[in-house]
N, C-alpha and C positions, 0 to 999 in steps of 0.2 A: 293866316298867320303874319304877324308885324313883329321889324325887330329893330329893339332900338338899342344901336353900338355907340357904347362908351369906351372904345378900344382904349383910349389914350389913359385911361383910368384902370384898365383890365375889367370892366363891367362892361357884361352886357346881355340885355333883356327881349325878352319875345314872348309874342300869342300863342300858344299849343289849343287849339278848341277850347276848351272850358276852364281852362288853367294859364295863369301867366307864370313863364319861368326865368331866374335870374342866375347869372355866370356870374362865379366870381374866383379871377386867374390867382394861380398859387404866388405869385408874383407879390402881390395884396396880402393874402391871407396866411401864407408861411412864416412864422415863428410871431405871430399875433395873436389875439383874442378878438373873437369877434362875436357882436350884441347887435339884434336886429332888433328896431321898432317899424312899427305896423304906423303910417302916416293918414290921417285921417281928418281933412282940414287942417284945422289950427293943432289937433291931438294929436299926442305921438303915443302910442301903448308899446314898450317893451313885450317882445315874443319870447314866454316863458314856455317850455315843453309842454307843462301842461294847457297853456292858454293858445300854442300852435294849434294844438291837436282839436281842442275846443271851435277855434275860429278857421280853420281849412288851410292851414300853412305847414311846410316840413322843407326840412334843409338836411342833407347830404353831402359827406367831404371826403376826398379819396387819399391816400397819406401825401402824396405829392401836395395837398393844400388847395387845391382845386373845390368850389364849392358851388354847389347848386341850390335855389332857394325856390319851392315853388307854391304858389296862391293860386285858392280854387277864387272864380270871378265872382264865388257866390259867398267869399268869406262875410267874416264881421264887418273889417274898419275898409274893405273897396267900396268907391263911390260908385252906385248902380243908378245907369239911368235908363229906368225904363226896362231892365232884363235885357238890353242891347249893345250899350256903350257901358263899357266897366274901367274905374281909373284906379290902379294899383299903385300905391306908396309906399317905398319902405326908406330906412337907414340904418347905414349899416356903419357903426361902431367899429374901428379896426383899435385895440390898446395894445401899447408896444409894452416892454420893459419898464417904463416906470410910469406910474398917473397922470403924469401930462402930455405922455406921449402917446396922440389920440388922433387918430385921424378920420372925419366924415363922409360920408357919400351918400346923397339923396336920391332916389333912382325911382321917376316918373315914370307910369307904362300904360295908357292907352290900350283897351282893348275893346275890339269887335266882335261878339259872338249873337247869331241870332239863329242858330240850325238848333236850337232844343228840341228834343223831344219831350215826348209826355213825361216820360221819367227817364232820369238821369242819376245812373249811381256811379260814383267815384270811389276807387279804392288805394288809399294813397297809403306810405309806410306807416304812418303815424295816425289815420283816422279812416271813419268809415263814411261818406254823404250820399244821401239821397234826396233828390226834389220834385216834386209833383208838382204837374201845371195845374193852377186851381183858375175857376171861372167864376165873375160873379151871380149869382142864382138871378133868374130873372122872375117877374113877377108870377109865374105858371109854377116854381119851386123845384125845379129842378135839382139846385145842389140838395146837399144831403142835409136837413134843418134837425139839430137835437131838440125835440117839441117839453123833452119833463126838463128841460134845465132854464128856469127864470130867468136867470141874471147871471154876469160873471161879478165872481169876487171884483174887489178893487185891488188887488196883490197880482190880478191875472196881466196889467199893463195897460197901455192907451189900447184908443179905439181900432179895431180890425186886428189883433193885437191876439198870441196864441193863451190861451186860459189855462189846460191841464195835457199831460202826456200820460198814456197809459205805456206801457212797457210789457212784454210778453217773455219771458224767461223758463218755460211758455206761461208761466201762472202770470195773471196781469199784478203791476206794480204801477200804481196812479200815484203824479207828481204835479206842484204846482211848476209853470216855468222856473222859477227862483231856484226851485230847490233842484230841479236838472240841472240848472247852470250852473249849480254848488258842487251837484254832482258829473263835473265835467262835460254835458252834451251840450251842443249849441241849438239853439231854433231860431228860426226867423221867417216872417214873411214877405218876399218881396212882390212887387208891382202884379206878378204873374206867377208868382211859382213859391210854392211851402217848400223848407229847406230843414233838413235836417241830419246832425251829425254826432258822430260819436267817436270815441277812442276805440283801441282793442284794449279787450280783457276789462272790461268793467262789469260790476254786479249786476246789472241788466243786458248785457251778452249771452250768448253761449253757443258753445261749438258742436259743428253738426259735419258728419262724412257727407259727400252728395258726388256718387260714383268714384268712391275711392279714395277722395283728396276731401282733406280737412279743411272747412268752412269755417268763419266769423261772423256769427249772424246776429243783427239786431230788429227786431220790428217792435213799431211803438204807432197806436191811435191817437193822432192830434188834433184837440180841438180847438178852435180858433173864430173868432171873431167876423164874422162878414157882414157887409153892410144890411143883407135881409136876415142875420138871424145866427144862430151857432152852427158852425160845418163840421166835421170831425171828418179826418185823411187817412186809411191807413198807409200808413209807411215802413219800407221794409229795404234793408240791403245784408248781401253777404257775399265777402270778402275771403279770396282763398288764402289760407296760409303753412301750403303747405302741395305736394302734388311734382317735386323734381325728382328725378331719377338724373344719375353721372353712371354712363357709360360710354366706354371707348372716348374717353376725353371730349365729350360732347354734352353738354346739357339740355334735359329735355323739359320742359315743363307743359304740364297738365290742368287742361280746367275746364270742369264739366261742361257739354254740349247745354246740357237741362240745368238751370241751375233751377231747384223746386223750390229753395223756398220763397223765390220770384218769380216764379211761373206756376201755372195751374193745370191749364187746358195746353191745346196747339199754340205752334207760334213758324214763324220761319225767320230765317238769319237773312236779313236786307244788304248787310254790310259786315266784311270782317281785316281790320287790321293787325297789324303788328308795328311794335314803337321799338325806340330807344331811347331811355331817358325824359319820356314822355312826348318825343316826337315821333310822327310817324314815318314809316321808311316805303318806298315805292317799292315795284317789284327787283328792278336794274341794281336797286341799294343792297337788296337782301339779298341778290346771289353774288354780286361782289364781296359780301362780306360773310357766305357760306351759310348764309339764317333758312329756316325753313317755316311756314304756315301751312298747317293743313291738319285736318278732320277726321275723325273717327265716327266710328258709331254712337258712340257714347262722349269724346272726349274733343278740344282743341288744345293742338301741339305745337310750341315752339318749339325748335331746336336751334340751340347757337353753339360752336364752335368754343370748346374753353381756350383762350388765348384771343378770341376776337379785339379786334380794334377798338370798339365802342365799351371794354372792361379795363380795370387794372387787377394787377397781383399785387397783396400784400403779403407780409416775412412774418412770421412767427416762430417761437420757441420751446414748443411744449417739450418739457424734463430735457432742456440743454441739447433737443436736436431741431435740425435748421428745417422747418417748413414751409410749404405755401399757400394760398389760397387763391382764387379769382372770383373776382366781384362783376358783379355787372348786372344792371336793372334793365329787362326787357318791361314793354309797357303791350298790351294787348287790349282792342276795342271793336267790341262788337254793339252792332246795332240790331234788334230782330223785335219782332212785330207779333202781337195775338190774333188768334185767326176769330176769336169769337169777336173782343172788344175794339180790334183795329190799333189799339194803342201801340206806342212805340215805345222800346225802350234802351236807352244808350248807356251801354255798360263798358268802362274804363278803369282796368287795374294797375297801376304801376307795382312793380313787384320786385325788389332789389333780391337777388340771388347769390350768393358765397359759397362754393365750394367746399368739401369737407375737407379737410389738412391733408397735405399729398406733401408726403417727405420728398426733402430734395436735397438728398448729403451731397456735400461740396466736393467737386475732384480734384485734385493737383496734377498738374503737368509736371514734370522735373525736367529743367531746363541744362542742369549742370554739365560742363564738360569739364572734366578731372584735370586734366591739362592746365586748363585756367586758374587753378585753385581758387575755384568759387560759388559757392552751394547756391543756383537759382532754381527759382519753384515759383509756379503762377496756380494761385488759387480761386478756385472759382466752378458755376458763375452763379450771383446773390444781386436781388432786387436791390432799388437806390435804397431803401429803407435803410439797409444794413452796414454800420459801419466799422472796420477794425479798431477794435480800443488798446489790446496790447497783447503780446505774445510772448508766452512764456519758455526760455532757454534751460539748457539743464543747470545754469546759475542764478537762475531766479527770472522774475517777470519786469519787461519792460513794457513801458507804455513804445505806439510808434514813433514820439517825437524821442524818446527817449535810445531806440532802437538807430536812428536815421543820427543821431551825435554819436555814436558807438562806433560807426562805421559802417553797419550795415542799411541794405536800400531797401525801404519799404512801399511801394507805388499804387494806387490807384489807378486801374483800368475801367474807363467807362465806353460801352458800347450802344450803337446806334438802336439796340431794340429795347433798351432800358432797363439792361444788366452791368453788372460789374465785375472786378475780379479782383486779389491781388495781388499783387510778386514780391519775394523778399528774396535779396541775395546775400548771402554770407561768405566771408572768405572763408579758405579751410584753416588759417594759421591763427584764427579766433579763440580768443578763450572759453568761447560756450560748444567749440566744437569736441567732441571725444573721440580720442582716436586708439586702434589698437593695429598691432603687425601680426596677421594671417602667416606672412612668412616674412624670411629673411631682408629680403628686398621692398618689401610691399608694404603702404600704409592706408587701412581702410580707415575713413573719418567716416564719423555715425554724428549724425545733428539731428535731436529728437527736437517736435516743435509742439506749439498747444495752442494756435490762435484762439484769442479772445476776440468774440464779435457781441455787439447789443442791436436791436429790433429797435429804430424808430418811429414814433412818439413814446412809446412805453417804457424803452429802455429795457427790454428783457434779453438778459444775455444767452448766448450758447458758447459752445467752445469745439474745435474741430482740430483733432492732432494729427499730425505727419512727421513721419519717420526719411531720412532721407539718407543714403551712403554712397558711398563713392569709393575707391582702388586705384589705388597711382606707384607704379613703380618708382618709388621717390627716396629709398633711402640709402643715405650713402652711407659706408659701413667704416666703424675704426679701423684703422692699420696700427701694427706693431713692428714695431724696428728692434733693432738689438747687434751689440758687437761685446766682447771681450779683451779684456787685457791679462797678464800673468796672472789675476789672484781673482777677478771680479766680473761680473757680470751686469751690462748697462742696458737697459731695456726703455724704448721711449713708445706711449702710446699714444695719436692723436686721435681724436674723441671727432664722430662722424656727424649725420646731420640730427640725431638723435642724442647728443649732447652724451653726458657720463649716465647714460639710462643704460646700463650693462652690470653686471656682477664678475668680476675680474678673478680670478682661478690661477692660486701659483703654485703649482706642482696639482697634490690633492687637496689642497685647501683653499678656501675661500679670504682673499684681501681681507684683513681687519684694521683696525685703526693700530693695535698695536702691534700688526705685520709691515702696518706701512712705517710706522717710526723703526723699526729694524731695519728695514729697507733703504731709508733715506728717502723716502716719497716726498716728490717735490710737483706740485700740479696749479693751471690754472684752466681759465675756462674753455682752454682748447686742447692742453696736452697734461700729463703725468711721465713722472720716469721714475725710476727703480734702481736701486744698487745692491745687487746680492753678491755675497762670497760666493765662489764656488763651494765652498762648506757646507754652507745653507741648509738649514733643516727641508728645505720645497725642490732642492736640488736632487738630480740623480745619479750615480757614477756607471757610465756605461761600460771603461774598459779603463786597464790599468797595467801599466809597462812597470818597469823596474826604476824609471825615473818621470813619471808621469801619471796623471790620469786624466780621461776622459769627461767628463761632468756635461750634466743635459738639462734645463732648465724649460719647463715648459708655463706657457703663460695662457691661459683661453680666457676669450671677455663672451660672454652668455649670454643670452637675452633674460631678463629677471625670471620671465611668467615664463616661457616655453622652452626654457632652455638649450635656445640654437646657439650655436656654435655662430657668432658674429667673426672673429678673428681669432687668430691664433700663431704662438710662436714655439715652435721646436728650435732651441739654440743648442750646439753642442761647441763645446770648448774644448782644447789641452790645455791642462796645464802641469805646470812642474812638481814634480812629488814622488819624494824619496820612499821608496816603500821597504826598503832592506838596507841595513847599517851592517857593515864587518868591523870591529873595535880589534887593535892590534894587542889587546890583553885576551882575545878569546870569546869576548861576550859578540854575540847577535842580536840584533832589535829587527822585529819585522811587522807589517802593519797589512792589516787585511781589514778589507771594507766589503761591503753588501752592495753587490752590484744589482743594476735591474733585472738581470735576467735568472736573478734567486732571490726572488721577494719576499718568499719564507723562511731565508737565512736569518736566525738569531745569532749575530755575530759572539755573543757571553758565552755560546756552546760550543766554539770551536777550541779546538785545543791540538798541540803537538803530537806528534809519533807516540810518544808518553803522554797516555789521556791524563797525566795526576798534570802536566804540566799546561797552566790556563792563562788564559789573559792575564796579564800586569792592569791592562785598563782594557775597559768594553762600553760599548755605547750601544743605541738601536742601530748605528753606522759605520762601525767600526770596530777593529778588535788590536790591541797592542802588546805583542811577545817580546819580552826579554829573556835571554836566556844564555848560557853559556857552550860554547862547541862539545864540551865533554858530559853533556845532559842532557836529558831529556829525548833519547833515541835518538843523537843527532849520529851520523854515519861519516865515515872520513874516507877517503879515497886519495891515493898518490898518486902523483904523476912525474914526468922527470923534474919540473924547476916548480911545481906548487905544491899545496894540499888540497882538494875539493873536501869542505863539507854541507850535508846538506839533511835537512828536515821537511814536513810537511806540518803546513794548519788544513788538518780537517775537521770534519763533522761525521763522528763515529756511533757507532749502533751498539750496546752491546748486547745481547740474550733477552735483556729485562726490560730494556727501552725501544719501541717500536720505531720502523720510520714514520715521515710524515705521512709518506704516501708510498703502498707497495712498489711502485716503480722509480723512487728516490735514490740514487746512487750515493755515494758516500761521495761528501765535499773534500777536494783534492787543490791544494795551493803548495806547490813545492818552493823552498828557499836555500841560495845555495850561495857560499863564500869561498873565493879562490884565494888562498895563503900562500903570497910569493916572499920569496927574501927580504927583509927591510920594503914589504910593502903590501898593503892591503885592499883589496877590490871588489867589489861588486859586481860578478862578471854573469849571472842568468836569475831569470825569471818565467816562471808558467803555473799557470792556473788551472783546475780543472772543474768548472760549473757545473749545477745538476744539470739535466737534460730537462727540455722542454714537457710543456705539459702534452700526452698524448694525442696527434691528428691524426685523421684518414690520409692514407695514403695518394701520393696524387697522382693520376691517370695521366698517360703517357698522349703526346700530339702536339701536332705544329701550329704555331702563332705568328703568325703572317705582318709584317712591317713595311711599311710602304714612306717614301721620302719625296714631296713634290715642290716644286714651285710654282707659289701663283701669281697671277699676272698684275694682282693690287692687291691691297690692304684688306678688301671684300670677303678673300679667300672666296669667290665664288668661281670662278674661272680657272683652271691651269694650265702649262704649257704641258703639252703631249710629245712622245717622243718624238714625231717627226720634225718638232719645235726645234729642237737642239741641232749645232748650238746657238742658245739663247743671248743675246747680243744687248748689252747696257751700260750704260754709261758709267763712268769714274764716281764715285757716291750714289750712283740712284739705287734707291733703296732694292733691297732682295726679301721677298715674303716665301717662307718656307713653312711646309706645314711636314708633320712625322704621322703619322695615322696607324695602329694597330688593325686590322682588317680581319675581315671573317670572322667577329667574335661579338658576342654581345652580353657579355657578362660584364655586370654595371662593378663587380668587387675588384678589377683589373684594373690596374692603371698602367700609362706608357708613362715613362721617365726617362728623360734625354741627358745621358750619364759624362758624355763627353763629344761635342762638335769640334771639328777642326777642316782648314782650307790646304788643298795641293794645289800644286804647277800639275801634275800628274793624274790618271783615272787612279794608279794604284795607292790603294791608301793609307800605306808604308811609304812611299815616298817622299821624300826633303827634297826643298826646303816644308814647313810646313806651318801654319796659323793657327792657334786657338783662340774658335769663338764661343765652347760652352765648355766648362771646367769643374768638375763635380757637383751637376746638374743648376750650375751658376754661370753667368757670363764671366768672359774673361776679363779680371780687373785691371789687365797689363792693356787693354786695348781702348786708346784713345777715342774710337766710334764703340761706342758701348754697342753689344747687342739688345734687342729689345725683347721680351717675351710678352704676346698676347693671349688677352684671356680667352676662353672657348665655352660657348654657352651653346644650350641645343638650340636645334632649329630642325625643320624638316629631312635636312643632309644629315646632321650630328645628331645621332640618337645616345650616346654616350661620351659627354663631352672627355671623361676620365682617358680617353681613348686615342686624345689627339692633343699635340703641343704644337704651337706655332709660334715663329721667332722671325725676328728681320733684321740684317745685318746692311752696310753701304757696301756698294761695289768695291773693291780694291782690287789691287793686282801685286807682285811681289818686284822687287826692285835689289837691284844691288849696285852699291856705287853711284845713285842715281841713273840708269839704265832698267828699263823695264827686262826682267828675265822672260816673261811669256804674256801672251796676251788674254791667256784665260785660267779659269780657276777650277778645281773639283772640290766639293761639300760633299763631310762623309760627316755620320753621327753612328757613339755607339748608343744602344737605347736598352733600356731594364724593363723587363714588364713585371710588376710588383702586385702581390695581391694585398689588398688593401686591409682585407684584415688582420694581418699579420704583418707588421711593419716594422722588425727588430732590426733590420739592416737600415740604417743610417741612412741613406739614399734613398728610399721608400718613405722618406717621410712627406715626401711633398717636391713637388717641382717651384724653382723662386719664382716662376710667372704668377702662380696662384697667389692671386691678392689678400686672402683670407686662409691662407695654411702654407705661408713663409715658414722656408728654410735656408739656412746661410752656409756658406760654403764650408766646410771644416778648415781648420789649419793643418800642414802641412805634418804628417805622421811622422812620427821617430824615423828615422836617419836609419837604415836597415830594418825596419820592419816594415814588411809588405802588409797591403789588404790583402784580409784572408780570403779564401773563395767562397762565393757565395751559396751556402744552399737549393738545390734545384727544388726544394718544396716551399721556398720563397720568392724567387727572384727567374729571369730567363733572359738572357742576354740578344739582342740582335743586332744587327750592323747593317747600315744602308749609307746609300752616297748617291748623290744626283750631279750632273754638268755635262758637257761643259760649258762653261759660264764665260761670253768673251765680251774684252773690255773694248767697244766701239772708237775706231780711231779718229772719231768727228769732237772728242774733248783732248784736252791737254792733262796726261798724267802728271801726278806731284810723287 
């Protein structure tokens, strides 16, 4: 083998047996169109595919642009010196993008080859070649002489040329040399050999199975002029076109051990070699690559692992699905000798093998870290002939360049084994990311993608869908605040992280544009506010006295899809309101309102004792009566200095009108006037609403409440009994936790009604300082009590059973002197049924950020808070202490 290296230009040529091999580096070939010319002296001939097969040239390229060109040493345009020295010349023209962009390389390679066998058969990818050794007949006539042909026609060619060829298909078909050449065959006589060459699949070749392997066969008798007359030689070639099996990622190539079209009698194999790309491999090279060459009774077998370094992979996309194939070109070279004639035959096959399509579905690896708020995905692996062209997002299709310009990061990642992957990063906040909330506080981000690829150089498209999803507890809920004056509610809403993405319910109705205008709606991108009169349609009356009414407005912010309560406000305020007036002329006027506790009441059906005395005016919320003290069943009672007139506003049922429900009693509201000499005064008021709907009797039992002092704001560690008294600095935070224990009922909620501090352990002792008043922090305290939210964790199973608050350490002083350096903390706690929140205190603790309730204004003097029913609440009293002020700090 002779190697002619032109590495500086990216060309390598060498001689491998009876062929010359030229390698062209991808750096030269890629992106260019290659044209090959054969050089014979001063003659340059362009090798078209037909001419290449006819004259003994072949070419193959892989997807990276590496190209190999093979030339038979017996090719048409090879300078042959006595069948021993062969000068092969090729001119390569590389055409760029413009006609003037042409690069030319001339390659001249001299090969020496003297180990000719009597017969040599070469099976290349595009032609079959057979050559026989010929001798000049001696005077004794040893060569076959065709006696019955007297002369050779002029068309046969020059002296010693080929006159006629007879092909056997198997029927004989005869042609003169020019006709055979026009049909694509090549025939020539050298100094010692007769050469015949045929492309595959011609009219004069035929297929035959040999040992289960399909073979392409051509057989021909060649008549040629020798110095001593006309000779005829029978030539035959048979080349495999199949015989490949693919099992467990191993390519097995079977070649018949006896090629019957070439062998008649007994024979012996003298040599057997395996090679790659036309070049032999020795045993160590084969072992290093995992190749095997073996024989069975009927076959020669070559085994090659799929993915071996001598081959290459190629991408495909049938039906828009990613597949790959593996391509390798093994060579088999066998030398055998027939027993009877002792003639040698060298049989060489160059056999390109391509595996069937192998599905290679891409895999994606998600590298998303939700806390970083960026989707990150790696998709692969692919061969280098795959290019990412575009990505389809929920909003449309973007090219790779457009994706990077939008702030997404699209990158290629190339690996040493020749494969590649693609990565994509997309921020959660991008418009292409879809979002929904499976929970009030959780956002699920969803990124559907379709990656669009093409396979080069065919530009075959295929796609691969990927869906990414991540959840993050990142929702900041909206908050509501509210206050009252003498006539109106003032409500403010601060938007959360999702902006105005909620449905606002004012009372029973959703806030509409008409309602917003009615309630003086003002808003911007972060807040909105409402102003409601206490008599607004969407408020409810909770309690009425002779000179006031307690009215409540409910504002709920709901998730528009799931109707979750994002935030709520139940704001109750007491407003001045006169229910009964007594005129000096003996006229009484009274107002009855529909309270929340009697939802089915129709004010228009109310009457006085005399049922003919109906409201002077009524609507769906109130009824107004005006009557004389001497009418409508009004009764009069005399006392020493005054007279008392009384009547009742009620809902009466006669025998012909059935009650609303069998258990509804008659509605009663008593109105009274005291008349004193020269003075009229409203002196009493009472109402008797309907009973509530029937409920099951509550079973009796004990509910235990404890109060503990935590060591820090984590509420993980608490002071034990043996730790008291606990020593703290002035203004050092004190963290308290009050817990309902020995209960797992989620319908119960613990509410801190009031908490206070004393100097002594007696909870009724004086002095005292209020910490929590009516469920909220003491507004008169300069160091405001702070409520802390409670969430579920392994220790806290029911958050509604626990309340947490903190104050700053203080001490009682009098005339700037410390009365005592320790304090005790006491609390009254209420246990509420969350399914029955008629008691206003049970509507929630101030600490709850999404269930806010504000302390009610001071009730009317002289009117105490009613006793709670045992079916609604239970009250518990707890205390802790002492907590000692350390002397290391200066008190203030």
